[in-house]
C-alpha positions as CSV (number, residue, x, y, z in Angstrom):
1,M,9.8,14.3,1.8
2,D,12.0,16.6,3.9
3,I,15.3,14.6,3.7
4,R,16.9,16.6,6.5
5,R,14.0,15.9,8.9
6,F,13.9,12.3,7.9
7,A,17.6,11.9,8.4
8,R,17.4,13.7,11.8
9,N,14.6,11.5,13.0
10,V,16.1,8.2,11.7
11,S,19.6,9.0,13.0
12,S,18.2,9.8,16.4
13,Q,16.2,6.6,16.4
14,W,19.3,4.6,15.5
15,L,21.5,6.4,18.0
16,S,19.1,5.6,20.8
17,L,18.9,2.0,19.6
18,G,22.7,1.7,19.3
19,V,23.1,2.8,22.9
20,Q,20.4,0.4,23.9
21,L,22.1,-2.4,22.1
22,A,25.5,-1.6,23.8
23,A,23.8,-1.4,27.2
24,S,22.1,-4.8,26.6
25,V,25.3,-6.4,25.4
26,M,26.9,-5.5,28.7
27,L,23.9,-5.9,31.0
28,T,22.3,-9.2,29.8
29,P,25.2,-11.5,30.8
30,F,25.6,-9.6,34.0
31,M,21.9,-10.1,34.9
32,V,22.0,-13.8,33.9
33,K,25.0,-14.4,36.2
34,R,23.6,-12.4,39.1
35,L,20.0,-13.7,38.9
36,G,20.6,-17.1,37.4
37,D,18.7,-18.7,34.5
38,D,15.5,-18.9,36.6
39,G,15.7,-15.3,37.8
40,Y,16.5,-13.9,34.4
41,G,13.8,-16.0,32.8
42,I,11.2,-14.6,35.3
43,V,12.2,-11.0,34.4
44,A,12.0,-11.8,30.7
45,L,8.6,-13.5,31.2
46,I,7.1,-10.6,33.1
47,S,8.6,-8.1,30.6
48,G,6.8,-10.2,27.9
49,L,3.5,-9.8,29.8
50,V,4.0,-6.1,29.9
51,G,4.9,-6.1,26.1
52,Y,1.7,-8.0,25.5
53,S,-0.3,-5.2,27.0
54,G,0.5,-3.3,23.8
55,I,-2.6,-5.0,22.3
56,L,-4.7,-2.8,24.7
57,F,-3.6,0.3,22.8
58,L,-6.4,-0.8,20.4
59,G,-4.6,0.9,17.5
60,L,-5.4,4.3,18.9
61,G,-1.7,5.0,19.2
62,S,-1.4,5.1,15.5
63,A,-4.6,7.2,15.3
64,V,-2.9,9.8,17.6
65,V,0.1,10.1,15.3
66,K,-2.0,10.2,12.1
67,F,-4.6,12.7,13.2
68,V,-2.2,15.0,15.1
69,A,-0.1,15.2,11.9
70,E,-3.2,16.0,9.8
71,H,-4.8,18.6,12.2
72,H,-1.5,20.3,12.8
73,A,-0.8,20.6,9.1
74,R,-4.3,22.2,8.7
75,D,-3.6,24.5,11.8
76,N,-6.7,23.1,13.5
77,L,-5.5,23.0,17.1
78,D,-8.9,22.7,18.6
79,E,-9.6,19.4,16.7
80,L,-6.1,18.2,17.6
81,N,-6.8,18.7,21.3
82,A,-10.3,17.1,21.0
83,V,-8.9,14.0,19.4
84,A,-6.0,13.6,21.9
85,S,-8.4,14.3,24.8
86,T,-10.8,11.6,23.7
87,I,-8.0,9.0,23.4
88,L,-6.5,10.1,26.8
89,A,-9.8,9.3,28.5
90,V,-9.9,5.9,27.0
91,Y,-6.2,5.2,27.9
92,L,-6.8,6.3,31.5
93,A,-9.5,3.6,31.8
94,I,-7.3,1.0,30.2
95,G,-4.4,1.9,32.5
96,A,-6.6,1.3,35.5
97,F,-7.8,-2.0,34.0
98,C,-4.1,-3.1,33.6
99,L,-3.4,-2.4,37.3
100,A,-6.5,-4.4,38.3
101,L,-5.5,-7.2,36.0
102,A,-2.0,-7.3,37.5
103,V,-3.5,-7.7,41.0
104,V,-5.6,-10.6,39.7
105,I,-2.7,-12.3,37.9
106,A,-0.3,-12.0,40.8
107,V,-1.9,-14.7,42.8
108,P,-1.8,-17.7,40.4
109,L,1.3,-16.5,38.5
110,P,3.8,-19.0,40.0
111,W,1.5,-21.9,39.3
112,L,0.7,-20.8,35.8
113,F,4.3,-20.6,34.7
114,H,6.1,-23.1,36.9
115,I,8.0,-20.5,38.8
116,P,10.1,-22.0,41.6
117,A,8.8,-21.3,45.1
118,R,11.8,-19.2,46.1
119,F,11.0,-16.7,43.4
120,A,7.2,-16.7,43.9
121,G,7.0,-13.6,46.1
122,D,9.4,-11.6,43.9
123,A,7.5,-12.5,40.7
124,R,4.2,-11.3,42.3
125,A,5.7,-8.1,43.4
126,M,7.2,-7.4,40.0
127,V,3.9,-8.0,38.3
128,L,2.2,-5.5,40.6
129,M,4.9,-2.9,40.0
130,M,4.5,-3.3,36.2
131,G,0.7,-2.7,36.7
132,V,1.5,0.6,38.3
133,G,3.9,1.5,35.4
134,L,1.1,0.6,32.9
135,L,-1.4,2.8,34.8
136,A,0.9,5.8,33.9
137,Q,2.1,4.5,30.5
138,F,-1.2,4.3,28.7
139,P,-2.3,8.0,29.2
140,G,1.3,9.1,29.0
141,S,1.6,7.5,25.5
142,V,-0.8,10.2,24.2
143,Y,1.8,12.9,24.8
144,S,4.5,10.9,23.1
145,G,2.1,10.3,20.2
146,V,1.6,14.0,19.9
147,L,5.4,14.4,19.6
148,M,5.5,11.7,16.9
149,G,2.6,13.4,15.0
150,L,4.7,16.6,15.1
151,E,7.6,14.6,13.7
152,R,9.8,15.2,16.8
153,F,11.2,11.7,17.1
154,D,14.5,13.3,18.0
155,V,13.0,14.8,21.2
156,I,11.5,11.4,22.2
157,N,14.8,9.6,21.5
158,G,16.7,12.3,23.5
159,Y,14.9,11.8,26.8
160,N,14.6,8.0,26.3
161,L,18.4,7.9,25.8
162,V,18.9,9.7,29.2
163,L,16.5,7.3,30.8
164,L,18.2,4.3,29.3
165,V,21.6,5.3,30.7
166,V,20.1,6.0,34.2
167,R,18.1,2.8,34.1
168,T,21.1,0.7,33.1
169,A,23.3,2.2,35.9
170,A,20.5,1.7,38.4
171,V,20.0,-2.0,37.5
172,C,23.8,-2.6,37.8
173,T,23.9,-0.9,41.1
174,V,21.0,-2.9,42.6
175,L,22.2,-6.2,41.3
176,L,25.7,-5.6,42.8
177,A,24.1,-4.7,46.1
178,R,21.5,-7.4,46.2
179,P,20.5,-9.7,43.2
180,S,16.7,-9.5,43.2
181,V,13.9,-9.7,40.7
182,V,12.0,-7.2,42.9
183,L,14.7,-4.6,42.6
184,V,14.9,-5.0,38.9
185,G,11.1,-4.5,38.7
186,A,11.3,-1.4,40.9
187,V,13.9,0.2,38.6
188,T,11.7,-0.7,35.5
189,M,8.6,0.8,37.1
190,C,10.4,4.1,38.0
191,S,11.7,4.3,34.4
192,L,8.2,3.9,33.0
193,L,6.9,6.7,35.3
194,A,9.7,9.0,34.4
195,E,9.2,8.4,30.6
196,Q,5.6,9.6,30.8
197,A,6.6,12.7,32.8
198,F,9.2,13.6,30.1
199,A,6.6,13.1,27.3
200,Y,4.1,15.3,29.1
201,V,6.6,18.2,29.6
202,Y,8.1,18.1,26.1
203,A,4.8,17.7,24.3
204,H,3.6,21.0,25.9
205,R,6.9,22.7,25.2
206,T,6.8,21.6,21.5
207,L,3.1,22.6,21.1
208,P,2.3,25.4,23.5
209,G,-1.4,25.4,22.5
210,L,-1.8,21.8,23.6
211,R,-4.8,21.4,25.9
212,I,-5.6,17.8,26.7
213,A,-8.2,16.8,29.3
214,P,-10.3,13.7,29.9
215,S,-13.3,15.9,30.3
216,R,-13.3,16.6,26.6
217,F,-14.0,13.0,25.8
218,D,-16.4,12.7,22.8
219,R,-18.1,9.4,22.1
220,V,-19.0,10.3,18.5
221,R,-15.4,11.3,17.8
222,L,-14.1,8.0,19.4
223,R,-16.4,6.0,17.0
224,A,-14.8,7.7,14.0
225,L,-11.3,7.1,15.4
226,F,-12.0,3.4,15.9
227,N,-12.9,3.2,12.2
228,F,-9.1,3.7,11.5
229,S,-7.6,2.2,14.7
230,A,-9.5,-1.1,14.6
231,R,-7.4,-2.4,11.7
232,S,-4.2,-1.1,13.2
233,F,-5.2,-2.9,16.4
234,L,-5.4,-6.2,14.5
235,F,-1.9,-5.6,13.1
236,T,-0.6,-5.0,16.7
237,L,-2.4,-8.0,18.1
238,S,-1.0,-10.4,15.5
239,E,2.5,-9.0,15.9
240,K,2.4,-9.4,19.7
241,L,1.1,-13.0,19.1
242,I,4.0,-13.7,16.7
243,N,6.8,-12.0,18.6
244,Y,5.9,-12.1,22.3
245,S,3.7,-15.2,23.0
246,D,6.6,-17.6,22.7
247,E,7.9,-16.9,26.2
248,F,4.6,-17.9,27.7
249,V,4.4,-21.1,25.7
250,I,7.9,-22.1,26.6
251,S,7.5,-21.3,30.3
252,Q,4.3,-23.2,30.6
253,A,5.8,-26.3,28.9
254,R,9.4,-26.2,30.1
255,G,9.8,-23.6,32.9
256,P,11.5,-20.2,33.1
257,A,15.1,-21.5,32.6
258,A,14.1,-22.6,29.0
259,V,12.8,-19.0,28.5
260,T,16.3,-17.7,28.9
261,T,17.6,-20.0,26.2
262,Y,15.0,-18.7,23.8
263,V,15.0,-15.0,24.8
264,I,18.7,-14.3,24.5
265,P,18.9,-15.0,20.7
266,L,15.4,-13.3,20.4
267,R,16.9,-10.2,21.8
268,L,19.5,-10.0,19.1
269,V,16.8,-10.3,16.4
270,D,14.6,-7.8,18.2
271,Y,17.3,-5.1,18.1
272,A,17.6,-5.5,14.3
273,R,13.8,-5.5,14.0
274,D,13.6,-2.3,16.1
275,A,16.1,-0.5,13.9
276,L,13.9,-1.2,10.8
277,D,10.7,-0.4,12.7
278,K,12.0,2.9,13.9
279,A,13.1,3.9,10.3
280,T,9.8,3.0,8.7
281,L,7.7,4.6,11.5
282,V,8.8,8.0,10.4
283,L,7.4,7.4,6.9
284,M,3.8,7.3,8.0
285,P,3.0,11.1,8.0
286,G,4.6,11.5,4.5
287,V,2.9,8.5,3.1
288,S,-0.5,9.7,4.4
289,A,0.0,13.1,2.7
290,A,1.1,11.5,-0.6
291,A,-1.8,9.1,-0.7
292,A,-4.3,11.8,0.1
293,R,-2.8,14.1,-2.6
294,D,-2.1,11.7,-5.5
295,G,-3.7,8.3,-4.7
296,A,-2.3,4.8,-4.4
297,H,-0.3,4.9,-7.6
298,S,2.0,7.5,-6.1
299,L,3.2,4.9,-3.7
300,R,4.5,2.5,-6.3
301,P,8.1,4.0,-6.2
302,L,8.1,3.7,-2.4
303,W,7.1,0.0,-2.6
304,R,9.7,-0.7,-5.3
305,F,12.6,1.2,-3.9
306,G,11.7,0.8,-0.2
307,N,11.8,-3.0,-0.3
308,K,15.2,-3.0,-1.8
309,A,16.5,-0.5,0.7
310,V,15.3,-2.3,3.8
311,M,16.5,-5.7,2.5
312,C,19.9,-4.1,2.0
313,L,20.0,-3.5,5.7
314,V,18.4,-6.8,6.8
315,A,20.3,-9.2,4.5
316,P,23.9,-8.6,5.9
317,V,22.6,-8.6,9.5
318,A,20.8,-12.0,9.0
319,L,24.0,-13.4,7.3
320,V,26.0,-12.5,10.4
321,F,23.4,-14.1,12.7
322,V,23.4,-17.3,10.6
323,L,27.2,-17.7,10.1
324,W,28.5,-16.1,13.3
325,G,25.6,-16.4,15.7
326,R,27.3,-19.0,17.8
327,H,30.4,-16.9,18.2
328,V,28.3,-13.8,19.2
329,L,26.2,-15.7,21.8
330,T,29.3,-17.4,23.2
331,L,31.1,-14.2,23.7
332,W,28.0,-12.5,25.0
333,L,27.3,-15.1,27.6
334,D,29.2,-18.4,27.4
335,A,29.7,-21.5,25.2
336,D,26.8,-23.3,26.7
337,H,24.3,-20.5,25.8
338,G,26.0,-20.2,22.4
339,T,25.4,-23.9,21.6
340,R,21.8,-24.0,22.9
341,G,20.9,-20.6,21.5
342,M,22.3,-21.0,17.9
343,P,19.5,-23.2,16.5
344,V,16.9,-20.7,17.8
345,L,18.8,-17.8,16.3
346,F,19.1,-19.5,12.9
347,W,15.3,-19.8,12.5
348,L,14.5,-16.4,14.0
349,A,17.0,-14.7,11.7
350,L,15.4,-16.2,8.6
351,A,11.9,-15.4,10.0
352,F,13.1,-11.8,10.5
353,V,14.0,-11.5,6.8
354,A,10.6,-12.8,5.7
355,Q,8.8,-10.5,8.1
356,V,10.6,-7.4,6.8
357,A,10.0,-8.5,3.2
358,G,6.3,-8.9,3.9
359,R,5.5,-6.0,6.3
360,G,8.4,-3.6,6.4
361,I,7.1,-1.2,3.7
362,A,3.6,-2.6,3.4
363,K,2.5,-1.5,6.8
364,P,3.2,2.2,6.5
365,I,1.7,2.1,2.9
366,F,-1.6,0.7,4.1
367,E,-1.7,2.8,7.2
368,G,-1.2,5.9,5.0
369,L,-4.0,4.7,2.7
370,G,-6.2,3.8,5.6
371,E,-6.8,0.4,4.1
372,L,-5.7,-2.2,6.7
373,D,-8.6,-4.7,6.5
374,V,-7.0,-7.4,4.4
375,P,-3.4,-6.9,5.6
376,A,-4.5,-7.1,9.2
377,R,-6.4,-10.4,8.5
378,I,-3.4,-11.9,6.8
379,T,-1.2,-11.0,9.8
380,V,-3.7,-12.3,12.3
381,I,-3.8,-15.6,10.5
382,E,0.0,-15.8,10.6
383,G,-0.1,-15.1,14.3
384,V,-2.7,-17.8,15.0
385,V,-0.8,-20.4,13.0
386,N,2.5,-19.4,14.7
387,F,0.9,-19.8,18.1
388,I,-0.7,-23.2,17.4
389,L,2.6,-24.6,15.9
390,S,4.5,-23.3,18.9
391,V,2.2,-25.1,21.3
392,V,2.6,-28.3,19.3
393,L,6.3,-28.2,18.6
394,V,7.6,-27.0,22.0
395,R,7.0,-30.4,23.6
396,A,8.4,-32.5,20.7
397,W,11.3,-30.2,19.6
398,G,11.9,-27.8,22.5
399,V,12.7,-24.1,22.1
400,E,14.1,-24.7,18.5
401,G,10.6,-25.9,17.5
402,V,9.1,-22.7,18.8
403,A,11.6,-20.7,16.6
404,F,10.7,-22.9,13.6
405,A,7.0,-22.2,14.3
406,T,7.8,-18.5,13.9
407,F,9.8,-19.0,10.7
408,L,7.4,-21.2,8.7
409,P,4.2,-19.0,8.6
410,A,6.4,-15.8,8.4
411,T,8.0,-17.1,5.2
412,I,4.7,-18.0,3.5
413,T,3.2,-14.6,4.5
414,G,6.3,-12.5,3.9
415,T,7.3,-13.9,0.5
416,V,4.0,-14.7,-1.1
417,V,0.7,-13.7,0.6
418,M,1.3,-10.1,1.7
419,P,3.5,-9.0,-1.3
420,W,0.9,-10.5,-3.7
421,F,-1.9,-8.4,-2.1
422,V,0.2,-5.2,-2.0
423,C,1.2,-5.6,-5.7
424,K,-2.4,-6.2,-6.6
425,R,-3.5,-3.1,-4.7
426,L,-0.8,-0.9,-6.3
427,G,-1.2,-2.4,-9.8
428,T,2.4,-3.7,-10.0
429,S,3.9,-7.1,-11.0
430,F,4.2,-9.7,-8.2
431,F,7.0,-11.5,-10.0
432,G,8.7,-8.2,-10.6
433,H,8.5,-7.6,-6.9
434,L,10.1,-11.0,-6.1
435,G,13.0,-10.3,-8.5
436,N,13.4,-6.8,-7.2
437,T,13.3,-7.7,-3.5
438,F,15.1,-11.0,-3.5
439,L,17.1,-11.8,-6.7
440,R,18.7,-8.4,-6.7
441,T,19.5,-8.3,-3.0
442,L,21.0,-11.8,-2.6
443,P,24.1,-11.6,-4.9
444,P,25.9,-9.0,-2.8
445,L,25.9,-11.5,0.1
446,L,28.5,-13.7,-1.6
447,P,31.5,-11.4,-1.0
448,C,30.2,-10.9,2.5
449,V,30.5,-14.7,3.1
450,A,34.1,-14.4,2.0
451,V,34.7,-11.5,4.4
452,L,33.4,-13.6,7.4
453,R,35.4,-16.7,6.4
454,G,38.5,-14.6,6.1
455,A,37.9,-12.9,9.5
456,E,37.4,-16.4,11.0
457,R,40.8,-17.6,9.7
458,L,42.4,-14.5,11.3
459,G,40.7,-15.4,14.6
460,L,38.6,-12.2,14.8
461,H,35.6,-14.1,15.9
462,R,37.2,-14.9,19.3
463,S,36.6,-11.4,20.8
464,L,34.0,-8.7,20.7
465,L,36.7,-6.3,19.5
466,G,37.2,-8.5,16.5
467,I,33.6,-9.2,15.8
468,A,32.5,-5.5,15.7
469,P,34.9,-4.4,12.9
470,S,34.1,-7.7,11.0
471,C,30.4,-6.9,11.1
472,L,31.0,-3.4,10.0
473,A,33.2,-4.7,7.1
474,V,30.3,-7.0,6.1
475,L,27.9,-4.1,6.0
476,V,30.3,-1.9,4.0
477,V,31.1,-4.7,1.5
478,Y,27.4,-5.5,1.0
479,L,26.4,-1.9,0.4
480,F,29.2,-1.4,-2.0
481,F,28.1,-4.3,-4.2
482,A,24.4,-3.5,-3.7
483,W,25.0,0.0,-5.1
484,W,26.0,-1.6,-8.4
485,I,23.9,-4.8,-8.4
486,T,20.8,-4.2,-6.4
487,F,20.1,-0.6,-7.4
488,D,19.8,0.3,-11.1
489,A,20.9,3.6,-12.7
490,A,17.6,5.3,-11.9
491,D,17.8,4.3,-8.3
492,R,21.3,5.6,-8.0
493,A,20.4,8.9,-9.6
494,T,17.4,9.4,-7.3
495,I,19.6,8.7,-4.2
496,L,22.3,11.1,-5.3
497,A,19.7,13.8,-6.1
498,R,18.0,13.6,-2.7
499,L,21.4,13.7,-1.0
500,R,22.3,16.9,-2.9
501,R,19.0,18.5,-2.0
502,G,19.4,17.5,1.6
């Protein structure tokens, strides 16, 4: 692994995510105040619909990254262009389908999700604008996939960072001038269009020989691509079902205002999840090469070390959510949202830990091996159980019941089912994995609890300026103790050696 390239890609991913988090911290309460709970809930609901369109990528997005990386390494530019062209033709058709679907959904939308009559027109208009955005996003994603396959995540994050700043400023401007769901939708649509234009330009700059055209569509090649992408599609489908179906269930049962209560804590967990996803995403090209060269046994060190590494990032974040979640939500919005959102945040934070333990390192490993059949089925079952429990519990337990419906199957899958299968495939001990991933990562949390309690006595939880350094102190303290408790002497030697080479 090129440690410099990995560090450059991950650091740019996290920089972009950090700016996004800062923008959201400032923008979310402003949007809730300007649009109200109903208006913000509608924006979140329609954004969730757009997020659900990700299942229509059919796993071909991962195929773009994988095969662009392989063909570029072999200096086979003609095959690279042929693969990308075939997928572009498919995505043009899917983008057109999304626009047509938006037209169809727009009419019954207010009735389906109990949207108040005064917001009906705005909601329909926003859905149509999102359809236009998706018409561009699907084919445009091929060009961003090319950049990922070339391991230029820094380029993607660079132009996305610019768009984030411009989009945030535009949303603030339109909400100050006239609070409107339609105007927020217009800004989002323009941002989607601009993102695809940037991807097109920079993909051609990075790879001058890039020649992609729908006319080069090859049905035989598409069939071969689907052999890989179908399993990745099942992963994507189940993750969408797990993480993005809750808004629809809640809105249908309790209306858009209840969606806001759920979505606010979900956003906090999503930022932490995105940070881990962005880090593990850059592993896929290297994992593919290692698996092809040395077989599955070469991935055992990644499974052993990688799980500890990601848990060392997830555990202190989850601890802050569990112990200080109410303080964060109260300062972010108000005391009412803090009280109502804290039970949701509690269960979602625990579910996040379980999901990372089960899929954080397992997914890039099995994508690299090209063996996604069983892992995909496991994740699909988790998604279906999650959805059924959400439908049942939302009426009896409210939004907290929906959060619990995410936690329960995630815990079973993430701590038992998925790790057991990975350990069996790699020929390692399942009980050794449990000790390595959980028993060695939990003890460093104890001094972190003391840090948070001490900060609370000093009153640092009463302001964002006090919470930020307290959270940083928790991370530093955790990593200090993890260095000596979680990682053994061989791990520490490996880390230091890679840092010296980098």
